[in-house]
Structures are given as structure tokens and as C-alpha cells.
N, C-alpha and C positions, 0 to 999 in steps of 0.2 A: 360472772360478776357476783360478788358477795351481796347479800341483801339481808336486812334485818326485818324479820317478820314479827318479832315480838321482843320487847325490851322492857326492863323494869328496873327502877333505881330505888334504893332504900336508904334512908338517912337514919343512922343509929341514934338511940336515945342516950341519956347520960350514962347508962350502964353499959353501953356498947352494943345493945341489942337493937335490931331493926324494928322496934315497936311502932315508932312514929315514922310515917313514910310519906315522902313526897313521891308519889307513885305516878308513873306514866305508863299506861299500856300503849306502847308505840307499835303501830302496825304500819310498816313502810314497805312499799313495793315499787321498785323502779320499772317493773314490767309485769305483764299479765301472767306469764308462766311462773309457776311455783314449784320449788323442790321441797320435798319432805312434808307435804301437807298431811300425810298420814301420821306424822309425828306430832306436829303442833296444832293441827286442825284448822289452820287459818287459810282461807281461800281468797281469790281475787275480790269476791263480793264483800268480804270483811274489810278490805283495805282500799277499795276503789276511790273512796272519798277521803281517805286518811291523809294527814299532812306528810310531806316528804321527810326523809332523814335530815336534809339540810334545813328544814323549817323547825324540826323538833330539837336537834342536838344543841343549838345555842341556848335553848331554855333549860337544858340539863347541866350545862357546863358550870353554872354558879354553885350547884350542889357539890362540886368537886373541890371547892375552896377549902383549904385546910386538910384535905384528905392525904393520907400517907401512901395509899396504894388503891388499886382496883382489884377486887377479888372475883374470880370466876372459876367454875368447875370446868376443867380442861381449858385453862387460861390461854394457851397458845391459839386455840381455835377462836375464842371470843376476841382476843386482841387482834388477830388477823382480820376478822369481820369488821370490827370497829375501825381499824386503820383503813381498810378498803372503802368503807362507807364514807369516812371523812375525806379520803382522797377523791372519791367520785363526786362528792358535794363541794369539793375545793375548800374544805375546812381543816383547821389544824387539829390533829389528834391530841389527846391528853398526853402530857409529859410524865404522867404517873407510871410507875412500874405496875405490872400485873402480878398478883399472887395467885397460885393455883391451889384450890381447895382439895383437889385430888392428892397432890403431893403432901399437903398439910395433914389430911386425914390418914394417909399411909404412915406418916411419921408419928402422929399423935397417938394413934390407936393400933398400929401394926396391921391394918387391914390389907389383905392380899388383893381384894377387889374393892375398888373405891368408886364404883358407879354411884351417881347421886342417890338413887333409891336405896342402895345398900347402906350408904353412910347415914342417910336419914333414919332408916330402921335402927341402925346401931345407936343413934342418939335419941331415938324416940320422937323424931320430928315429923310433922304432917307434911305431905308433899303431893301436889297434883303435877306429876312430872310433865315437862314440856309446856307448862303454862308459865309464862314469863314471870309473873308476880310471885308465884309459889316457888319456882326455881331460884329466883333472886333472894327471897327471904331465907330459904333453906341454905343457900350458899353463904349468906351473911352469918347465919347462926352457926354453921359449920366453922367458918373462919374464926369467930369469937371463941367457940369452944376449943378448937384446936390450938389457938394461941394460948389460951389458959392452960390447956393440958401440957403444952411444951414450955410454958413459962413466957411471960410477956417480953423478955429480952431476946427470945429466939429469933434468929435471922429467918427471913422468908425463903420458902422453897420456890424455885422457878423451874417451870417445865421447859 
């Protein structure tokens, strides 16, 4: 079963950059067993008293009002996790399309490898990889920069 062990939402400022943020460090664990702790560093002790996805998601939904899309690095993965978590919590997933910053980065800058740290180095962005807030901010900045590089009217890339 998919689980969210870290999530972060950023709200862009007037310039389109995620400077002002309604941030939520969400640590949600439906069970005591964790996968990939070696990547994200989150353990059961970190989330044992955290709210569930079903409790947190409804507080984040209002942030999506007026949004054109959701952006994620490797969007198909994040979209699948979000949909699975919504299904498990019996909540409606967002109707927004997902845009993949991997695809945007490859198109905008011709990068052969578009792993998040590689794209961040290319753009001079600070990144604490696999820390939800840092990953989310980097993703937002990549999306804004890639859309500018490709032209605002560019159609979204979809994985």
C-alpha cells in the first residue's frame, strides 16, 4: 500500500515563485513498517502521533483553488501515491493534471539526466534531497524556470 511519509505544499507569490508558503510537513504512516527510511530518514517514532492522511488532506485542498496543475518530479509516481492515499482515506483525489518537472527540465535545457539533484545543480538551486519541503520548493522553482525557458504558452509535458 502506498504511503506518504513526507509531503510539502508551496503556494507561489505574485512572481510565480514559491517564496511564501503554506507549508505542511506531513508525516503520515498507515502502518509501523516503513520502506525507504534510508532515503527520507523518517521512522515510526517520527510519525507515531502524526495526523493521518485523511485528516491532513482536506486542509490542503483549499490551496489548490485556482491551480492550473500539480507539479512533481517523476509525476507519475507522485500522482499514483496521492491517488492511492486518497482512495485509502475514501477521499476524492484532485481533478488537476500533473506536470512532470523531469520532462520539463529535459525539454527546457536538453538535460540527458534530469534527476532532481542534477537539475538543481544546473539551475543553482539549494536542495536537501528527499526532505519534503526542500524537494517541493526545488520542484516549484524548476517548473517556473522551465516554463519561462520554454515560453509561457508551452503545453505541459506528461510522463
